[in-house]
C-alpha positions, 0 to 999 in steps of 0.5 A, a space after each residue: 468536487 472537494 476531495 481529501 486524500 490521506 498521505 499525499 506526500 507518501 506513496 499511493 496517495 501521491 498517485 491518487 492526488 495527482 490524478 484528482 488534480 488532474 481531472 479538475 478536483 480541489 484536493 487537501 491531504 491529511 499527513 503525518 509529513 507536513 514538513 516534506 516538499 509539497 509537489 502539487 504547490 498550490 493545488 493541494 493544502 496539507 493538514 495534520 492527522 490530529 487523530 488525538 484532536 477529533 475536533 480538529 480533524 473534523 474541521 479539516 475535512 469541513 466542506 469536503 465532498 469525498 475522502 480517499 483514505 490509505 492511511 495504514 501500517 505495514 507491520 507491528 513496531 515500538 513506533 507504531 502498531 495495527 491496533 493503533 493504525 485501527 483505532 486512528 482509522 475509526 477516528 478519521 471515519 467518524 471525523 469524515 461523517 461529522 464533517 458532512 463528507 458523503 463518499 469514502 473510497 478506503 483501500 483495504 486489502 485481498 481476503 480481509 479476515 476478521 478471524 485471522 491471527 494476522 493482525 494486517 488482515 483482521 485490522 483490515 476487516 475490522 475497518 471494512 466493517 466499521 466503514 460499512 456500518 458508518 452510514 456514509 456511501 462507500 467504496 472499498 478497494 482491495 489490492 494485493 501487492 502494489 508496484 511502481 517507481 516508489 515500490 518496496 517489495 519488487 525493488 527489493 527483490 530485484 535488489 537481493 538478486 542484483 546483491 546476493 548469490 542466492 535467493 531464498 523462497 519461503 517453502 515451495 514458493 507456490 503460493 500466488 500473488 496479483 500485483 497491481 500498478 499503483 497508478 491503475 489503483 489511483 485511477 480506480 480510487 479517483 473514478 469511484 470517488 463520485 460514485 453513489 453505489 456501496 461497493 467492495 472491489 478487488 483490486 488486482 493487476 492482469 498478471 497472476 504469479 506464484 512467489 517463485 514465478 515472480 522472483 524468477 520473472 524479476 531475475 530474467 528481466 533483469 538479465 541476472 543468473 542467480 540461484 532460486 532455492 525453497 528454504 524453510 520459512 523460519 530459516 527464510 526468516 532469519 536470513 531477512 532479519 539478518 539482511 535487515 540488520 545490515 540495511 536498518 530495516 524490517 525486511 519481512 515479518 513472520 506474519 508477512 510470510 505467513 499471509 504470503 504462504 496462506 495465499 491471502 494475495 490471491 483472489 479468483 476475480 477479474 483484474 481491475 488494473 491493465 498494466 502488466 508487472 512484467 512491462 513495467 519491469 522491462 521499462 525500468 530495468 535500468 534502475 529497478 533494485 539499484 538501491 534499497 528501499 527502506 520501509 523504517 526510513 520512510 516511517 522515521 524520516 518525515 522530511 525527505 521525499 520518497 525516492 523513485 527506483 
């Protein structure tokens, strides 16, 4: 098949592109990072997103059988917003339809909600609705939290545990999340690319943690002795913001804290992924959290490759 994947020089898109190429598909990528090194050489051709020129985007997608979309932003910022990401993705979906793409695999989030006051979850719900009404065969994958060598969340929890004497969880820390290995998500996306049924699938891993359990698990597997305490969410936010100023990053937002505490990263369904986070951490415990992973650096620096933890 001829498959377009967004962000093949980034995080999840790179894993998806690699698996597509391994099984013999012809692959292109749409990206904002054209100047990054192409790890796939002649096996992958890169095109700009051209959100502001829909006809050019349609040309880039001409001849593609399928599109796998991972494009999104984590939080609102002066350089990018959820509203802009929703508008851009709508342009992408319409361009894919005009180009004759017959299947779209779209990466969403667990528990999207059009009525939520959290733009991450309401925006994802809006895009699911747009895709369902597009008139193109689709599969929507809903992961909770991704982990892998280029991970942000788990790595930076480990970094904090390595560098700080105390780790604060927001409130009681009893809200749940279900991390999935990024390559398990990639495998599912590639498997669904040549399907025909319209599907919505919760893409979660085989282990469920409360947030406190996740922190305690990382601490234990890294062999660290640190005090883990509950703090009021607003206190935790300002502590994280202070750390963010030191590392020149947005470590977490109020909206992300609210989404965690509302339990939006938990669903009561069977797991899709097979890789256990505990096993993965044990294999990578010597390098995990040795250096901080900056979300803002990834957004601003469109030349450097994503570092592996």
